[in-house]
C-alpha positions as CSV (number, residue, x, y, z in Angstrom):
1,H,-16.4,-38.2,-16.1
2,I,-17.2,-39.0,-12.8
3,Q,-13.8,-37.6,-11.3
4,T,-14.6,-34.4,-13.5
5,S,-18.1,-34.1,-12.3
6,R,-17.3,-34.4,-8.6
7,A,-14.2,-31.7,-9.1
8,L,-16.6,-29.3,-10.6
9,M,-19.1,-29.6,-8.0
10,V,-16.6,-29.0,-5.3
11,I,-15.3,-26.1,-7.1
12,A,-19.1,-24.8,-7.3
13,L,-19.8,-25.3,-3.6
14,L,-16.7,-23.4,-2.7
15,L,-17.7,-20.8,-5.2
16,G,-21.3,-20.1,-3.9
17,F,-19.8,-20.6,-0.3
18,F,-17.5,-17.6,-0.9
19,G,-20.7,-15.8,-2.9
20,I,-22.5,-16.2,0.0
21,I,-19.9,-14.5,2.3
22,V,-19.2,-11.5,-0.2
23,S,-22.8,-10.9,-0.8
24,V,-24.2,-10.5,3.0
25,V,-21.1,-8.2,3.2
26,G,-22.3,-6.1,0.1
27,M,-25.7,-6.1,1.6
28,K,-26.8,-2.1,2.4
29,C,-28.5,-3.6,5.6
30,T,-25.3,-5.1,7.4
31,K,-22.6,-2.6,8.9
32,V,-19.6,-4.6,7.5
33,G,-17.4,-3.1,5.5
34,E,-17.2,0.2,3.9
35,D,-20.2,2.6,4.6
36,D,-20.4,3.8,0.9
37,P,-23.4,2.5,-0.9
38,V,-21.2,2.4,-4.3
39,T,-18.6,0.3,-2.5
40,K,-21.5,-1.8,-0.8
41,S,-23.1,-2.6,-4.1
42,R,-19.9,-3.2,-6.2
43,V,-19.0,-6.0,-3.5
44,A,-22.5,-7.5,-4.1
45,V,-22.0,-7.4,-7.6
46,A,-18.6,-9.6,-7.0
47,G,-21.1,-11.7,-4.9
48,G,-23.2,-11.8,-7.8
49,V,-20.3,-13.0,-10.4
50,L,-19.2,-15.5,-8.0
51,F,-23.1,-17.1,-7.8
52,I,-23.2,-17.0,-11.6
53,L,-20.0,-18.7,-11.7
54,S,-21.0,-21.5,-9.3
55,G,-24.1,-21.8,-11.4
56,L,-22.2,-22.5,-14.7
57,C,-20.1,-25.0,-12.7
58,T,-22.8,-26.5,-11.6
59,L,-24.5,-26.7,-14.9
60,S,-21.5,-28.0,-16.4
61,A,-20.9,-30.6,-13.9
62,V,-24.6,-32.3,-14.3
63,S,-24.7,-31.8,-18.2
64,L,-21.6,-33.6,-18.6
65,Y,-22.7,-36.4,-16.4
66,A,-26.0,-36.4,-18.1
67,T,-24.3,-36.6,-21.6
68,Q,-22.3,-39.7,-20.3
69,V,-25.4,-41.1,-19.2
70,T,-27.2,-40.6,-22.3
71,Y,-24.4,-41.8,-24.5
72,E,-23.8,-45.3,-22.5
73,F,-27.3,-45.9,-22.7
74,F,-27.9,-45.2,-26.6
75,R,-24.3,-47.3,-27.2
76,E,-24.7,-50.6,-28.8
77,S,-23.2,-53.0,-26.0
78,A,-23.5,-56.4,-24.1
79,V,-25.3,-54.9,-21.2
80,P,-28.9,-55.2,-21.4
81,I,-31.3,-52.1,-21.7
82,N,-32.8,-52.9,-18.0
83,A,-29.2,-52.7,-16.1
84,R,-28.3,-49.3,-17.8
85,Y,-28.1,-46.1,-16.1
86,E,-30.9,-43.5,-16.3
87,F,-31.4,-40.0,-15.6
88,G,-32.3,-39.7,-11.9
89,S,-33.8,-36.9,-10.0
90,A,-30.7,-35.6,-8.8
91,L,-29.5,-34.2,-12.6
92,F,-33.0,-32.8,-12.3
93,I,-32.2,-31.1,-9.0
94,G,-29.0,-30.4,-10.1
95,W,-30.3,-28.4,-13.3
96,A,-32.8,-26.6,-10.9
97,A,-30.4,-25.6,-8.6
98,A,-27.7,-24.4,-11.4
99,G,-30.9,-22.1,-12.9
100,L,-31.6,-20.8,-9.6
101,T,-28.2,-19.8,-8.9
102,L,-27.5,-18.3,-12.2
103,L,-31.1,-16.3,-11.5
104,G,-29.7,-15.2,-8.0
105,G,-26.5,-14.3,-9.4
106,S,-27.8,-12.2,-12.3
107,L,-30.2,-10.4,-9.9
108,L,-27.4,-9.6,-7.4
109,C,-25.2,-8.3,-10.5
110,C,-28.6,-5.7,-11.2
111,S,-27.8,-3.9,-8.1
112,C,-24.7,-2.2,-9.7
113,P,-24.9,1.8,-9.6
114,T,-25.3,3.7,-12.4
115,K,-23.1,6.8,-13.1
116,E,-25.5,9.1,-12.2
117,R,-26.7,7.6,-9.2
118,Q,-23.0,7.0,-8.0
119,G,-22.8,10.2,-5.9
120,Q,-26.4,10.7,-4.8
121,Q,-28.0,8.9,-1.9
122,Y,-31.6,9.1,-1.6
123,Y,-33.2,9.4,1.8
124,R,-37.0,9.4,2.4
125,Q,-37.9,12.4,5.1
126,S,-40.4,11.2,7.9
127,Q,-43.1,13.3,8.7
128,P,-42.5,15.7,12.0
129,S,-44.7,14.1,14.8
130,T,-46.6,17.7,15.0
131,A,-48.2,17.1,11.7
132,R,-49.9,13.7,12.6
133,E,-53.5,13.7,13.8
134,Y,-54.4,12.4,17.0
135,V,-57.9,10.7,17.5
């Protein structure tokens, strides 16, 4: 179970790394990639999906390890109670990190353009300099 948890965490790290790269490319404020905002938002959604997958891998790895610790703690064995493993702070940090990664990925997935907004671009018109009052 430790090797499985380790492999899931390595996969989660790789997915998170590629999610960061894809999300940065998909941001509207960057000049990398396409100039089309619809394409950029789809790339951002792909980054969000990578973050969601990373969060799920993290959550499953931490929960698998916690299940094994709980099973070993309550199993009748010759090991005294004070020598058994217990939940540590790393498990709680892992659950919090998985939750935040899932939240961030789902927020990135919300940037997908709807069908009526795909062809439109909204620009805010600035006021001309003659309309301003100088005091």
